[in-house]
MIFIKE-943654 format. One record per residue (C-alpha): residue in one letter; x negated, y, z. Coordinates in nm, 3 decimals. Layout:
[A, [X, Y, Z]]
...
END
This chain:
[M, [11.958, -2.602, -7.285]]
[S, [11.991, -2.872, -7.017]]
[R, [11.799, -3.119, -6.805]]
[L, [11.893, -3.430, -6.609]]
[V, [11.915, -3.363, -6.235]]
[S, [12.060, -3.608, -5.981]]
[N, [12.227, -3.810, -6.257]]
[H, [12.403, -3.516, -6.425]]
[L, [12.299, -3.256, -6.679]]
[E, [12.204, -2.919, -6.542]]
[Y, [12.272, -2.646, -6.796]]
[D, [12.086, -2.318, -6.821]]
[E, [12.347, -2.049, -6.755]]
[N, [12.142, -1.771, -6.911]]
[K, [12.074, -1.961, -7.234]]
[L, [12.438, -2.063, -7.269]]
[Y, [12.554, -1.706, -7.212]]
[T, [12.299, -1.549, -7.445]]
[R, [12.359, -1.797, -7.727]]
[L, [12.737, -1.764, -7.712]]
[L, [12.728, -1.385, -7.688]]
[A, [12.503, -1.370, -7.995]]
[Q, [12.746, -1.594, -8.187]]
[F, [13.041, -1.379, -8.086]]
[E, [12.864, -1.066, -8.204]]
[V, [12.774, -1.218, -8.540]]
[L, [13.131, -1.343, -8.590]]
[G, [13.289, -1.017, -8.474]]
[M, [13.477, -1.191, -8.191]]
[T, [13.562, -0.882, -7.988]]
[E, [13.800, -1.050, -7.742]]
[S, [13.547, -1.322, -7.666]]
[I, [13.274, -1.063, -7.610]]
[K, [13.493, -0.884, -7.355]]
[A, [13.593, -1.216, -7.197]]
[I, [13.242, -1.358, -7.154]]
[T, [13.107, -1.036, -7.003]]
[F, [13.400, -1.009, -6.763]]
[A, [13.396, -1.377, -6.667]]
[R, [13.026, -1.385, -6.591]]
[K, [13.067, -1.091, -6.356]]
[K, [13.374, -1.237, -6.182]]
[H, [13.229, -1.589, -6.143]]
[A, [12.889, -1.459, -6.027]]
[G, [12.763, -1.658, -5.729]]
[A, [13.037, -1.921, -5.750]]
[I, [12.932, -2.287, -5.758]]
[R, [13.131, -2.561, -5.931]]
[E, [13.244, -2.849, -5.711]]
[G, [13.052, -3.171, -5.765]]
[S, [12.782, -3.053, -6.003]]
[G, [12.645, -2.775, -5.783]]
[Q, [12.593, -2.561, -6.094]]
[A, [12.694, -2.201, -6.147]]
[Y, [13.070, -2.200, -6.209]]
[I, [13.042, -1.996, -6.529]]
[V, [12.867, -2.294, -6.692]]
[H, [13.200, -2.480, -6.711]]
[P, [13.391, -2.236, -6.936]]
[L, [13.075, -2.170, -7.137]]
[Q, [13.039, -2.544, -7.199]]
[M, [13.398, -2.559, -7.314]]
[A, [13.349, -2.264, -7.549]]
[S, [13.036, -2.427, -7.693]]
[I, [13.222, -2.752, -7.759]]
[A, [13.510, -2.564, -7.924]]
[I, [13.276, -2.379, -8.158]]
[A, [13.089, -2.701, -8.239]]
[M, [13.428, -2.847, -8.341]]
[G, [13.480, -2.555, -8.578]]
[L, [13.729, -2.377, -8.350]]
[K, [13.623, -2.016, -8.384]]
[D, [13.949, -1.833, -8.327]]
[D, [13.867, -1.527, -8.118]]
[N, [14.177, -1.548, -7.898]]
[L, [14.128, -1.921, -7.832]]
[I, [13.767, -1.881, -7.723]]
[A, [13.860, -1.588, -7.499]]
[V, [14.131, -1.800, -7.331]]
[I, [13.879, -2.080, -7.277]]
[I, [13.627, -1.848, -7.114]]
[L, [13.888, -1.689, -6.885]]
[H, [14.101, -1.997, -6.813]]
[D, [14.005, -2.030, -6.442]]
[I, [13.957, -1.663, -6.366]]
[I, [14.291, -1.601, -6.192]]
[E, [14.291, -1.918, -5.983]]
[D, [13.927, -1.899, -5.876]]
[T, [13.854, -1.527, -5.838]]
[E, [14.030, -1.224, -5.697]]
[T, [14.161, -1.125, -6.038]]
[S, [14.516, -1.058, -6.157]]
[L, [14.645, -1.102, -6.511]]
[S, [14.666, -0.726, -6.557]]
[D, [14.295, -0.692, -6.472]]
[L, [14.187, -0.891, -6.778]]
[P, [14.022, -0.668, -7.044]]
[V, [14.176, -0.861, -7.334]]
[N, [14.483, -0.849, -7.558]]
[D, [14.827, -0.976, -7.463]]
[Q, [14.793, -1.300, -7.659]]
[V, [14.483, -1.397, -7.462]]
[K, [14.651, -1.297, -7.137]]
[H, [14.947, -1.519, -7.224]]
[G, [14.721, -1.819, -7.275]]
[V, [14.533, -1.755, -6.951]]
[N, [14.862, -1.717, -6.764]]
[L, [14.982, -2.056, -6.891]]
[M, [14.653, -2.213, -6.783]]
[T, [14.711, -2.086, -6.428]]
[T, [14.901, -2.320, -6.194]]
[K, [15.176, -2.144, -5.998]]
[Q, [15.398, -2.335, -5.756]]
[L, [15.748, -2.184, -5.745]]
[N, [15.966, -2.171, -5.435]]
[G, [16.137, -2.502, -5.372]]
[E, [15.918, -2.698, -5.611]]
[S, [15.733, -3.011, -5.510]]
[K, [15.375, -3.043, -5.631]]
[S, [15.485, -3.304, -5.883]]
[Q, [15.758, -3.076, -6.018]]
[T, [15.504, -2.796, -6.050]]
[K, [15.275, -3.022, -6.252]]
[V, [15.552, -3.126, -6.491]]
[R, [15.659, -2.765, -6.548]]
[Y, [15.299, -2.652, -6.589]]
[F, [15.224, -2.905, -6.862]]
[M, [15.555, -2.850, -7.039]]
[E, [15.495, -2.473, -7.052]]
[L, [15.158, -2.525, -7.219]]
[K, [15.350, -2.603, -7.537]]
[D, [15.445, -2.235, -7.560]]
[D, [15.096, -2.143, -7.676]]
[K, [14.858, -2.336, -7.903]]
[N, [14.555, -2.172, -7.744]]
[A, [14.659, -2.292, -7.399]]
[I, [14.712, -2.647, -7.527]]
[I, [14.368, -2.665, -7.687]]
[C, [14.209, -2.503, -7.383]]
[K, [14.370, -2.753, -7.145]]
[A, [14.259, -3.044, -7.361]]
[L, [13.898, -2.923, -7.365]]
[D, [13.912, -2.852, -6.992]]
[R, [14.031, -3.204, -6.917]]
[F, [13.780, -3.361, -7.156]]
[V, [13.489, -3.189, -6.980]]
[N, [13.631, -3.271, -6.636]]
[L, [13.686, -3.639, -6.712]]
[A, [13.342, -3.668, -6.869]]
[T, [13.165, -3.529, -6.563]]
[M, [13.370, -3.633, -6.259]]
[A, [13.238, -3.990, -6.214]]
[G, [12.989, -3.987, -5.930]]
[E, [13.069, -3.625, -5.847]]
[F, [13.426, -3.638, -5.716]]
[S, [13.611, -3.857, -5.468]]
[T, [13.776, -4.176, -5.588]]
[E, [14.121, -4.037, -5.506]]
[K, [14.060, -3.719, -5.706]]
[I, [13.943, -3.921, -6.006]]
[K, [14.250, -4.148, -5.988]]
[K, [14.477, -3.843, -5.960]]
[N, [14.330, -3.693, -6.275]]
[V, [14.347, -4.022, -6.467]]
[I, [14.718, -4.064, -6.388]]
[E, [14.794, -3.701, -6.466]]
[T, [14.612, -3.727, -6.798]]
[D, [14.801, -4.043, -6.893]]
[Q, [15.147, -3.931, -6.788]]
[L, [15.137, -3.560, -6.870]]
[L, [14.852, -3.431, -7.084]]
[L, [14.827, -3.698, -7.355]]
[P, [15.202, -3.694, -7.425]]
[I, [15.196, -3.313, -7.451]]
[L, [14.909, -3.329, -7.700]]
[R, [15.105, -3.581, -7.906]]
[E, [15.412, -3.355, -7.910]]
[A, [15.207, -3.047, -7.993]]
[K, [15.116, -3.173, -8.340]]
[D, [15.480, -3.130, -8.441]]
[L, [15.486, -2.776, -8.303]]
[Y, [15.155, -2.676, -8.458]]
[P, [15.099, -2.898, -8.765]]
[E, [14.796, -2.693, -8.867]]
[L, [14.624, -2.825, -8.554]]
[T, [14.699, -3.193, -8.621]]
[P, [14.335, -3.295, -8.695]]
[T, [14.207, -3.108, -8.389]]
[L, [14.476, -3.247, -8.160]]
[Y, [14.415, -3.599, -8.292]]
[L, [14.042, -3.573, -8.222]]
[L, [14.097, -3.435, -7.873]]
[R, [14.351, -3.707, -7.791]]
[V, [14.110, -3.980, -7.903]]
[M, [13.825, -3.830, -7.701]]
[I, [14.033, -3.783, -7.388]]
[R, [14.212, -4.118, -7.409]]
[S, [13.883, -4.304, -7.451]]
[I, [13.730, -4.152, -7.138]]
[N, [14.056, -4.185, -6.946]]
[E, [14.085, -4.556, -7.025]]
[T, [13.723, -4.612, -6.923]]
[L, [13.783, -4.440, -6.589]]
[A, [14.112, -4.626, -6.539]]
[N, [13.935, -4.960, -6.582]]
[A, [13.647, -4.857, -6.356]]
[Y, [13.873, -4.731, -6.076]]
[G, [14.159, -4.980, -6.106]]
[V, [14.430, -4.740, -6.225]]
[E, [14.731, -4.879, -6.411]]
[L, [14.811, -4.663, -6.714]]
[K, [15.170, -4.609, -6.831]]
[G, [15.097, -4.583, -7.201]]
[E, [15.115, -4.202, -7.210]]
[Q, [15.470, -4.202, -7.076]]
[L, [15.581, -3.846, -7.006]]
[Y, [15.786, -3.823, -6.688]]
[G, [16.038, -3.541, -6.700]]
[G, [16.405, -3.461, -6.741]]
[N, [16.595, -3.717, -6.536]]
[A, [16.282, -3.907, -6.444]]
[T, [16.017, -3.810, -6.193]]
[Y, [15.646, -3.776, -6.244]]
[V, [15.488, -3.992, -5.976]]
[N, [15.125, -3.962, -5.879]]
[E, [15.043, -4.121, -5.543]]
[Y, [14.711, -3.937, -5.541]]
[Q, [14.870, -3.594, -5.591]]
[T, [14.745, -3.352, -5.329]]
END
């Protein structure tokens, strides 16, 4: 499935795709089947920053982790596979060959800066809106977990610090709040928070970032990230 190349794991795109597609077919996950076929076509030829691997490997990794955690909801997995499709390819929401619930989750995963918004205001709104959909919340958590776990040695120091601060001030508080909105997901959200917080604290110590104890900046306060670009 993978091999160590230049200090990071290189995953076999074809094996990941084939294994996941077979699982989807066995489980009758029709939305995920449509999503994985569409995503592979749209991401074809794209390379992921840092790792140098085919971009499609990233969402396929996330889907594999979700399934390994016992998360086999068809709509959730489809959102995971398509989560970067609008931002990173010439694809609109209406182009997606999936149901409206999946489209809603993908739309929430897509960052959109509104007129008059600062980048920090956009980030706060983006994370707050994730609470509207449990699939988007889980998807974002898995996305951040994979990103944090692989960015050391692959991304610039400033980009790593930016993500550590954002995780501490925005994502972790949202995951904590989400357990009250979706109590059926409490065990999953707890596990994801522990996984993400552990990596985030390790990176914070390694790169000299002061954490705020998962303080969510919003309302009358301002989310401040000096490394925001």
